[in-house]
C-alpha positions in Angstrom: -0.1 0.0 0.0 1.4 3.3 -0.9 0.2 6.3 1.1 0.3 10.1 0.5 -0.5 12.9 3.1 -4.2 13.4 3.8 -5.5 16.8 2.4 -7.2 19.3 4.8 -8.1 19.1 8.5 -11.8 19.5 8.4 -14.8 18.6 6.3 -14.5 15.9 3.6 -10.9 16.7 3.1 -10.2 15.2 6.6 -11.7 11.8 5.8 -9.3 8.8 5.6 -9.8 7.6 2.0 -8.6 4.6 0.2 -8.5 4.0 -3.5 -8.6 0.3 -4.1 -7.1 -0.6 -7.5 -6.1 -3.6 -9.6 -3.1 -1.4 -10.9 -4.7 -0.9 -14.3 -4.2 2.9 -15.2 -7.7 2.9 -16.7 -9.5 2.0 -13.6 -7.2 3.6 -11.0 -7.2 7.1 -12.7 -11.0 7.2 -12.5 -10.9 6.6 -8.7 -8.0 9.2 -8.5 -10.0 11.7 -10.6 -13.0 11.4 -8.3 -10.9 11.6 -5.1 -9.1 14.8 -6.5 -12.5 16.3 -7.4 -13.4 15.9 -3.7 -10.2 17.7 -2.6 -8.7 14.6 -1.2 -5.3 12.9 -1.5 -6.1 9.2 -0.9 -4.1 6.3 0.2 -3.6 4.1 -2.9 -4.0 0.4 -2.2 -3.1 -2.0 -5.1 -4.6 -5.4 -4.7 -2.2 -8.2 -3.9 -4.5 -11.2 -4.3 -6.0 -13.1 -7.1 -9.6 -12.9 -8.1 -11.4 -15.7 -6.1 -9.3 -15.4 -2.9 -12.4 -13.9 -1.3 -13.6 -17.4 -0.8 -10.7 -18.2 1.6 -10.8 -15.0 3.6 -10.0 -15.1 7.4 -13.1 -14.7 9.3 -11.3 -12.7 11.8 -9.4 -10.5 9.4 -11.7 -10.6 6.4 -9.8 -8.1 4.3 -6.3 -9.4 5.0 -6.5 -12.0 2.1 -6.3 -9.0 -0.2 -3.4 -7.4 1.2 -5.8 -4.8 2.9 -4.8 -4.3 6.4 -6.5 -2.4 9.2 -7.7 -1.0 11.5 -7.9 2.0 11.2 -10.3 1.3 8.3 -11.0 4.2 5.8 -14.1 6.4 6.1 -14.4 6.3 2.3 -13.3 3.5 0.0 -13.3 4.3 -3.8 -12.7 1.3 -6.1 -13.2 0.4 -9.8 -13.6 -2.9 -11.7 -14.8 -6.4 -10.8 -11.5 -7.4 -9.1 -12.0 -4.7 -6.4 -15.7 -5.7 -5.6 -15.1 -8.5 -3.0 -12.2 -6.6 -1.4 -14.2 -3.5 -1.0 -17.1 -5.5 0.6 -14.4 -7.3 3.0 -13.4 -3.8 4.2 -17.0 -2.6 4.8 -17.5 -5.8 6.8 -14.4 -5.4 8.7 -15.1 -1.8 9.6 -18.4 -2.7 11.1 -20.2 -1.2 8.0 -18.8 2.2 8.9 -16.8 2.5 5.7 -18.6 4.2 2.9 -18.3 2.2 -0.5 -18.1 4.0 -3.8 -17.8 1.6 -6.7 -17.0 2.6 -10.2 -18.6 0.5 -12.9 -21.4 -2.2 -12.6 -20.2 -4.4 -9.7 -21.9 -7.7 -10.8 -23.5 -8.1 -7.2 -26.5 -6.5 -5.6 -26.1 -2.8 -5.9 -27.6 -2.3 -2.5 -24.4 -3.5 -0.9 -22.7 -0.2 -1.9 -23.3 3.4 -0.7 -22.9 4.7 -4.3 -22.1 3.2 -7.7 -20.7 5.4 -10.4 -21.2 3.9 -13.8 -22.0 5.0 -17.4 -25.6 5.1 -18.2 -25.0 2.6 -21.0 -24.3 -0.1 -18.6 -28.0 0.0 -17.9 -27.8 -0.2 -14.1 -30.7 1.6 -12.4 -31.0 2.0 -8.7 -31.4 4.8 -6.1 -27.8 4.6 -5.3 -26.5 4.8 -8.9 -24.8 7.9 -10.4 -25.3 7.5 -14.1 -22.5 9.1 -16.1 -22.1 10.0 -19.8 -18.7 8.4 -20.0 -15.6 7.7 -17.8 -14.3 9.7 -14.9 -11.1 11.2 -15.4 -8.2 13.5 -14.3 -8.7 16.1 -17.0 -9.1 19.6 -15.2 -8.4 23.2 -16.4 -5.7 23.5 -13.8 -3.8 20.2 -15.0 -4.2 21.2 -18.7 -2.9 24.6 -17.9 0.2 23.3 -16.1 0.7 20.8 -18.9 0.4 23.4 -21.6 3.2 25.6 -19.9 5.5 22.8 -19.5 5.2 21.4 -22.9 4.8 24.7 -25.0 8.5 25.1 -25.8 8.4 21.6 -27.6 4.9 21.4 -29.0 4.5 25.0 -29.7 6.8 24.6 -32.7 3.9 22.6 -34.5 1.7 24.6 -36.9 -1.9 25.4 -36.1 -4.4 24.2 -36.2 -3.1 21.5 -34.1 -4.7 18.1 -33.4 -4.2 15.6 -30.6 -4.4 12.1 -32.0 -5.1 9.4 -29.5 -4.7 5.9 -30.9 -5.8 2.7 -29.2 -6.0 -0.8 -30.3 -7.6 -4.3 -29.8 -9.0 -5.2 -26.3 -10.9 -8.2 -24.9 -14.1 -6.5 -26.0 -13.0 -4.7 -29.2 -11.3 -6.1 -32.3 -9.3 -3.4 -34.4 -9.0 -4.8 -38.0 -5.5 -5.5 -39.1 -4.0 -2.6 -41.0 -6.4 -0.1 -39.6 -3.5 2.1 -38.0 -1.7 2.1 -41.5 -4.9 3.3 -43.0 -5.4 6.0 -40.4 -1.8 6.8 -40.8 -2.4 7.7 -44.5 -5.3 10.1 -43.5 -3.0 11.8 -40.9 -0.3 12.3 -43.4 -2.7 14.0 -45.7 -3.9 16.2 -42.8 -0.3 17.1 -41.9 0.6 17.9 -45.5 -2.5 20.4 -45.5 -0.7 22.4 -42.7 -2.2 20.7 -39.6 0.2 20.1 -36.6 -0.2 16.5 -35.3 0.6 15.4 -31.6 0.3 11.7 -31.6 0.2 9.0 -28.9 -0.5 5.4 -29.2 -1.2 2.8 -26.4 0.2 -0.4 -25.3 -2.6 -2.0 -27.2 -1.3 -0.6 -30.6 0.5 -3.3 -32.5 4.3 -2.5 -32.8 4.4 -3.2 -36.5 1.5 -0.7 -37.1 3.2 1.9 -34.9 6.2 1.6 -37.1 4.1 2.1 -40.2 2.5 5.3 -38.6 6.0 6.7 -38.0 7.0 6.2 -41.5 4.0 7.7 -43.0 4.4 10.8 -40.8 8.2 11.1 -41.2 9.2 14.6 -42.3 5.8 16.0 -41.7 4.8 18.4 -38.8 3.9 15.5 -36.4 5.2 14.8 -32.9 4.9 11.2 -31.8 5.3 10.1 -28.3 7.6 7.1 -28.1 6.4 6.2 -24.7 9.7 7.2 -22.9 10.2 10.1 -20.6 7.4 12.4 -19.2 4.0 11.6 -20.7 2.8 14.6 -22.9 -1.0 13.3 -22.9 -2.5 16.4 -20.8 -0.3 18.7 -23.0 -1.7 17.2 -26.1 -5.2 17.9 -25.0 -4.3 21.4 -23.7 -2.4 22.6 -26.7 -4.8 21.0 -29.4 -7.4 22.8 -31.3 -9.2 19.5 -31.8 -8.9 16.0 -30.9 -8.9 12.7 -33.1 -9.6 9.6 -31.1 -10.2 5.9 -31.9 -13.5 4.4 -31.0 -12.0 1.5 -29.1 -11.4 3.7 -26.0 -14.3 5.1 -23.9 -11.8 6.6 -21.5 -9.8 8.4 -24.2 -13.0 9.6 -25.8 -14.4 10.8 -22.4 -11.1 12.5 -21.5 -11.3 14.4 -25.0 -14.9 15.4 -24.6 -14.0 16.8 -21.0 -12.0 19.5 -23.0 -14.9 21.2 -24.8 -12.8 20.8 -28.1 -14.1 19.1 -31.1 -13.7 15.5 -30.8 -13.4 13.6 -34.2 -13.9 9.7 -33.8 -12.2 7.3 -35.9 -14.9 4.4 -36.2 -12.5 1.6 -36.9 -13.7 -1.1 -34.8 -16.9 -3.0 -34.3 -18.2 -2.3 -30.9 -20.3 -4.1 -28.3 -23.9 -2.8 -28.1 -23.3 -0.8 -24.7 -20.1 0.9 -26.2 -22.0 1.8 -29.4 -24.6 3.3 -27.2 -21.9 5.5 -25.6 -20.7 6.8 -28.9 -24.2 7.3 -30.3 -25.1 9.4 -27.4 -22.1 11.6 -27.5 -22.7 12.1 -31.3 -26.5 12.9 -30.8 -25.4 15.5 -28.2 -23.1 17.2 -30.7 -20.1 16.4 -28.6 -18.4 14.2 -31.3 -18.4 13.7 -35.1 -16.9 10.9 -37.3 -13.4 11.6 -38.6 -13.7 12.2 -42.2 -10.0 13.1 -42.8 -10.3 16.8 -42.1 -10.7 19.1 -39.0 -13.9 20.6 -38.2 -14.9 23.2 -35.6 -18.0 23.1 -33.4 -18.9 23.8 -29.7 -20.6 21.9 -27.0 -20.9 21.8 -23.1 -17.9 19.7 -21.9 -18.6 16.5 -20.0 -18.6 17.2 -16.2 -19.0 13.4 -14.9 -16.3 13.7 -12.4 -17.6 16.8 -10.7 -21.2 15.5 -10.6 -20.0 12.2 -9.1 -18.2 14.1 -6.5 -21.3 15.9 -5.5 -23.1 12.6 -4.9 -20.2 11.4 -2.8 -20.3 14.6 -0.7 -24.0 13.9 -0.1 -23.1 10.5 1.5 -21.3 12.5 4.4 -23.8 15.6 4.7 -24.8 14.7 8.2 -21.6 13.3 9.6 -18.8 15.7 8.5 -16.7 17.1 11.3 
């Protein structure tokens, strides 16, 4: 367990808060974004047990099997993903049901066992204790974008404007990206760069290495800056310094982060999606937040997503009558 100093000395900032994570950035960052919106620096607990160990819990120390040691137990526990469900419930039992549980994503068990569930509306979960969001919670804030812009302006400011942040994903357990899709996108991006658009490009661990190489070849000598995965991550700087965003449709997280900026979000519809993921993209398009990427940049406006702030208000409501 890695701990950081607690923020504040009164109100919700004085609470002892755990973020329980399986270590995957996509899940952990949603928890951290919610904690940050509450003005809290939480203790981050990365699970040490395998899924299924909940069946072998010590009845005296029911959370110990997951590497969760207490007391003292947290006042608030924020967790994301199915692997965190049983550890979170174990902590609630161990605390005598004093710990408030906030679970991000549909938990797969009776929702009444949690104080609050924060999950996208396209998951279809309805209950009084559900906060339905448009997309994924995240760490995108005006302050973080401003700081990233100031740090990276000397490097990225050399690119011509308009500038586009290009966020490229890849296949996952639930999404299959066709072979050669990155290379085809690279051709469109090269045409865009030749037209005078500056490109700030990042791929993910899910992007095939061979296709990343093809992307680099296609953009070689053009006004494009491609992050190679080493050194400081310029992701927030890309969002801050871009005039528009191009994002592949396989990632709800990246699309949600882009839509939090208020900048035009062009979606590359390169993968067949599960019905619930398709509902997410259809809703953002219907709301005027996103448009399909057609090989060119367009300009439009919309109200940025504010899911993280809305979820934070629901969490504050859990403590309205108990804050010091």
